[in-house]
KOLMI-912239 format. One record per residue: residue in three letters; z, y, x of N, C-alpha, C in turn. Coordinates in pm, whole numbers, plus 32768, in hexadecimal, padded with zeros to 4 digits. Example, Ala and Ser with C-alpha at 12.3 -4.5 7.8 and 13.67 -1.06 7.14 Angstrom:
BEGIN
+-----+------+------+------+-------+-------+-------+------+------+------+
!  aa ! n_zz ! n_yy ! n_xx ! ca_zz ! ca_yy ! ca_xx ! c_zz ! c_yy ! c_xx !
+-----+------+------+------+-------+-------+-------+------+------+------+
! Ala ! 830C ! 7DC7 ! 8527 !  830C !  7E3E !  84CE ! 830C ! 7EB6 ! 8528 !
! Ser ! 82C4 ! 7F1F ! 8505 !  82CA !  7F96 !  8557 ! 8313 ! 8003 ! 850A !
+-----+------+------+------+-------+-------+-------+------+------+------+
***
This chain:
BEGIN
+-----+------+------+------+-------+-------+-------+------+------+------+
!  aa ! n_zz ! n_yy ! n_xx ! ca_zz ! ca_yy ! ca_xx ! c_zz ! c_yy ! c_xx !
+-----+------+------+------+-------+-------+-------+------+------+------+
! Met ! 6F83 ! 0468 ! D06D !  6EFB !  0495 !  D075 ! 6EF8 ! 0529 ! D053 !
! Ser ! 6EB4 ! 0578 ! D0A3 !  6EAE !  0607 !  D088 ! 6E45 ! 0625 ! D020 !
! Ser ! 6E5B ! 0690 ! CFD8 !  6DFA !  06B5 !  CF72 ! 6D81 ! 06F6 ! CFB3 !
! Gln ! 6D11 ! 06E7 ! CF74 !  6C95 !  0723 !  CFA5 ! 6C82 ! 07AA ! CF61 !
! Pro ! 6C46 ! 0809 ! CFA7 !  6C30 !  088A !  CF68 ! 6BD0 ! 087D ! CEF2 !
! Thr ! 6BE9 ! 08CA ! CE8B !  6B8E !  08CB !  CE19 ! 6B21 ! 0932 ! CE33 !
! Glu ! 6ABD ! 0932 ! CDDD !  6A51 !  0993 !  CDEE ! 6A86 ! 0A22 ! CDE6 !
! Ala ! 6AEF ! 0A38 ! CD9C !  6B27 !  0ABE !  CD90 ! 6B77 ! 0AE6 ! CE0C !
! Ser ! 6B9D ! 0A83 ! CE5E !  6BE9 !  0AA0 !  CED6 ! 6B91 ! 0AE5 ! CF3D !
! Ala ! 6BD0 ! 0B36 ! CF8E !  6B89 !  0B78 !  CFFB ! 6BE8 ! 0B81 ! D071 !
! Pro ! 6BB2 ! 0B86 ! D0E9 !  6C09 !  0B97 !  D15D ! 6C5B ! 0C17 ! D151 !
! Leu ! 6CCC ! 0C1B ! D196 !  6D21 !  0C92 !  D193 ! 6CD4 ! 0D0D ! D1C2 !
! Ile ! 6C87 ! 0CFC ! D22B !  6C31 !  0D66 !  D260 ! 6BB4 ! 0D24 ! D296 !
! Pro ! 6B47 ! 0D6F ! D2A3 !  6AD2 !  0D35 !  D2E6 ! 6AF4 ! 0D1F ! D379 !
! Met ! 6AB1 ! 0CC0 ! D3B7 !  6AC8 !  0CA7 !  D445 ! 6AA4 ! 0D25 ! D493 !
! Pro ! 6B03 ! 0D58 ! D4E2 !  6AE6 !  0DD1 !  D52F ! 6A8A ! 0DB2 ! D5A4 !
! Ser ! 6A4C ! 0E1A ! D5D8 !  6A00 !  0E07 !  D652 ! 6A63 ! 0DE8 ! D6C2 !
! Leu ! 6A35 ! 0DA6 ! D728 !  6A8E !  0D7C !  D794 ! 6A9B ! 0DEB ! D7FC !
! Thr ! 6AD7 ! 0E58 ! D7D1 !  6AF7 !  0EC7 !  D82B ! 6B8E ! 0EDE ! D822 !
! Pro ! 6BCA ! 0F11 ! D88B !  6C5B !  0F29 !  D885 ! 6C85 ! 0F7F ! D80E !
! Asp ! 6C3C ! 0FEB ! D7F3 !  6C63 !  1042 !  D784 ! 6C58 ! 0FFC ! D6FD !
! Ala ! 6BEC ! 0FB3 ! D6E8 !  6BD9 !  0F6D !  D668 ! 6C41 ! 0EFE ! D657 !
! Leu ! 6C5D ! 0EB6 ! D6C3 !  6CC1 !  0E4C !  D6BC ! 6D4C ! 0E86 ! D6A2 !
! Arg ! 6D6C ! 0EF5 ! D6E4 !  6DEE !  0F35 !  D6CF ! 6DFD ! 0F61 ! D63D !
! Ala ! 6D94 ! 0F9B ! D605 !  6D99 !  0FC7 !  D579 ! 6DAC ! 0F50 ! D51A !
! Ala ! 6D69 ! 0EE1 ! D537 !  6D77 !  0E6A !  D4E2 ! 6E03 ! 0E2F ! D4ED !
! Val ! 6E37 ! 0E27 ! D565 !  6EBF !  0DF2 !  D578 ! 6F22 ! 0E4E ! D531 !
! Ala ! 6F10 ! 0ED0 ! D53C !  6F6A !  0F2F !  D4FA ! 6F6A ! 0F1C ! D463 !
! Gln ! 6EF9 ! 0EF5 ! D42D !  6EEE !  0EE3 !  D39C ! 6F25 ! 0E5D ! D36E !
! Ile ! 6F0D ! 0DF4 ! D3BC !  6F31 !  0D6D !  D38F ! 6FB9 ! 0D3F ! D3C3 !
! Val ! 6FD1 ! 0D51 ! D444 !  704F !  0D23 !  D481 ! 7085 ! 0D8F ! D4DF !
! Pro ! 70B5 ! 0DFD ! D4A7 !  70E2 !  0E6C !  D4FB ! 7153 ! 0E47 ! D55C !
! Ser ! 719C ! 0DE0 ! D53D !  7208 !  0DB5 !  D597 ! 71D3 ! 0D84 ! D61E !
! Arg ! 7151 ! 0D66 ! D625 !  7116 !  0D34 !  D6A2 ! 70D1 ! 0DA2 ! D6F4 !
! Leu ! 70D8 ! 0E1F ! D6C5 !  709B !  0E8D !  D711 ! 70D2 ! 0E9C ! D79E !
! Pro ! 7156 ! 0E94 ! D7B3 !  7187 !  0E9F !  D83C ! 714D ! 0E32 ! D897 !
! Glu ! 7141 ! 0DB9 ! D863 !  7107 !  0D4B !  D8B0 ! 7076 ! 0D68 ! D8D4 !
! Leu ! 7029 ! 0D99 ! D873 !  6F9E !  0DBC !  D88C ! 6F95 ! 0E29 ! D8F6 !
! Asn ! 6FE6 ! 0E91 ! D8E9 !  6FE1 !  0F00 !  D949 ! 7007 ! 0ED4 ! D9D6 !
! Glu ! 706B ! 0E7D ! D9E1 !  7092 !  0E49 !  DA65 ! 7022 ! 0DF5 ! DAA0 !
! His ! 6FE4 ! 0DA2 ! DA4E !  6F76 !  0D4D !  DA7C ! 6F00 ! 0DA4 ! DAAA !
! Leu ! 6EE1 ! 0E0C ! DA5F !  6E73 !  0E65 !  DA84 ! 6E90 ! 0EAC ! DB07 !
! Ala ! 6F08 ! 0EDD ! DB19 !  6F2C !  0F20 !  DB96 ! 6F21 ! 0EC0 ! DC0C !
! Ser ! 6F4F ! 0E47 ! DBF9 !  6F46 !  0DE1 !  DC62 ! 6EB4 ! 0DC0 ! DC81 !
! Ala ! 6E62 ! 0DB2 ! DC1A !  6DD4 !  0D93 !  DC2D ! 6D8D ! 0E05 ! DC75 !
! Ala ! 6DAD ! 0E81 ! DC51 !  6D6F !  0EF4 !  DC92 ! 6D96 ! 0EFC ! DD25 !
! Thr ! 6E14 ! 0EE1 ! DD42 !  6E42 !  0EE1 !  DDCD ! 6DFB ! 0E73 ! DE1D !
! Ser ! 6DF2 ! 0DFD ! DDE3 !  6DAD !  0D8E !  DE26 ! 6D19 ! 0DAE ! DE3B !
! Ala ! 6CDC ! 0DED ! DDD8 !  6C4E !  0E11 !  DDE3 ! 6C39 ! 0E74 ! DE55 !
! Gln ! 6C91 ! 0ED5 ! DE61 !  6C86 !  0F35 !  DECF ! 6C9C ! 0EF1 ! DF55 !
! Arg ! 6D02 ! 0E9F ! DF5C !  6D26 !  0E5E !  DFDA ! 6CB8 ! 0E01 ! E00B !
! Thr ! 6C76 ! 0DBC ! DFB0 !  6C10 !  0D5A !  DFD6 ! 6B82 ! 0D8F ! DFCB !
! Ser ! 6B73 ! 0E0B ! DF9D !  6AED !  0E45 !  DF86 ! 6A98 ! 0DEA ! DF2F !
! Ser ! 6AD6 ! 0DB9 ! DEC3 !  6A93 !  0D5C !  DE69 ! 6ABA ! 0D7D ! DDD9 !
! Val ! 6A5A ! 0D6A ! DD7F !  6A7A !  0D7E !  DCF1 ! 6AAF ! 0CFE ! DCB1 !
! Ala ! 6AB6 ! 0C92 ! DCFC !  6AE3 !  0C12 !  DCC5 ! 6B6C ! 0C1B ! DC81 !
! Pro ! 6BCF ! 0C60 ! DCBB !  6C50 !  0C69 !  DC75 ! 6C46 ! 0CB1 ! DBEE !
! Leu ! 6BF0 ! 0D14 ! DBE5 !  6BDF !  0D5A !  DB66 ! 6B95 ! 0D04 ! DB01 !
! Arg ! 6B36 ! 0CB7 ! DB30 !  6AF1 !  0C59 !  DAD6 ! 6B52 ! 0BEF ! DAA3 !
! Ala ! 6BAA ! 0BC0 ! DAFB !  6C0E !  0B5D !  DAD1 ! 6C6D ! 0B9B ! DA6A !
! Phe ! 6C92 ! 0C19 ! DA7E !  6CE9 !  0C5E !  DA1E ! 6CA8 ! 0C64 ! D994 !
! Thr ! 6C2A ! 0C91 ! D98E !  6BE8 !  0C9E !  D90C ! 6BD2 ! 0C16 ! D8CB !
! Ala ! 6BB1 ! 0BB1 ! D91A !  6B9F !  0B2B !  D8E1 ! 6C24 ! 0AF7 ! D8A9 !
! His ! 6C8F ! 0B09 ! D8F4 !  6D13 !  0ADA !  D8C8 ! 6D3C ! 0B1C ! D845 !
! Trp ! 6D33 ! 0BA0 ! D83D !  6D61 !  0BE6 !  D7C5 ! 6D02 ! 0BD2 ! D750 !
! Gly ! 6C82 ! 0BBF ! D76A !  6C26 !  0B9B !  D6FE ! 6C4E ! 0B16 ! D6C1 !
! Lys ! 6C6F ! 0AB5 ! D716 !  6C99 !  0A31 !  D6E5 ! 6D1F ! 0A3A ! D69C !
! Gln ! 6D7B ! 0A8D ! D6CE !  6DFC !  0A9D !  D68B ! 6DEA ! 0AD3 ! D5FE !
! Leu ! 6D91 ! 0B35 ! D5EF !  6D79 !  0B6D !  D569 ! 6D3A ! 0B08 ! D50C !
! Ile ! 6CDB ! 0ABB ! D53E !  6C9D !  0A53 !  D4EC ! 6D08 ! 09F0 ! D4BC !
! Ala ! 6D62 ! 09C8 ! D516 !  6DCB !  096A !  D4F1 ! 6E27 ! 09A4 ! D486 !
! Val ! 6E4F ! 0A21 ! D495 !  6EA8 !  0A60 !  D433 ! 6E63 ! 0A6B ! D3AC !
! Val ! 6DE5 ! 0A94 ! D3AC !  6D9C !  0AA2 !  D32E ! 6D8B ! 0A1B ! D2EB !
! Arg ! 6D6D ! 09B3 ! D338 !  6D5D !  092D !  D2FD ! 6DDE ! 08FC ! D2BE !
! Val ! 6E4C ! 090C ! D304 !  6ECD !  08DF !  D2CF ! 6EEF ! 092D ! D250 !
! Thr ! 6EDB ! 09AE ! D253 !  6EFA !  0A02 !  D1DF ! 6E9C ! 09E4 ! D16C !
! Trp ! 6E1C ! 09D2 ! D18B !  6DB6 !  09BB !  D126 ! 6DCB ! 0933 ! D0E1 !
! Ala ! 6DF2 ! 08CF ! D130 !  6E06 !  0849 !  D0F9 ! 6E83 ! 0844 ! D0A0 !
! Gly ! 6EDE ! 08A2 ! D0BA !  6F55 !  08AE !  D068 ! 6FA8 ! 0835 ! D06B !
+-----+------+------+------+-------+-------+-------+------+------+------+
***
């Protein structure tokens, strides 16, 4: 059973806004080893967005990395 956060506990960082720059800064702070993965995913999403004239790939990118950060913070916070 994982431990629950105490009242004195706080998340590692506040949830960033779902923008590429804010997500990159959060990943750099919490899991810097995943920055290359984030950058590759962003480049791929931007290329797909241009090719399809749609922002859907960029929305998928921000949703994915927002969820990744929540998962990392939860695992770390639960200790």
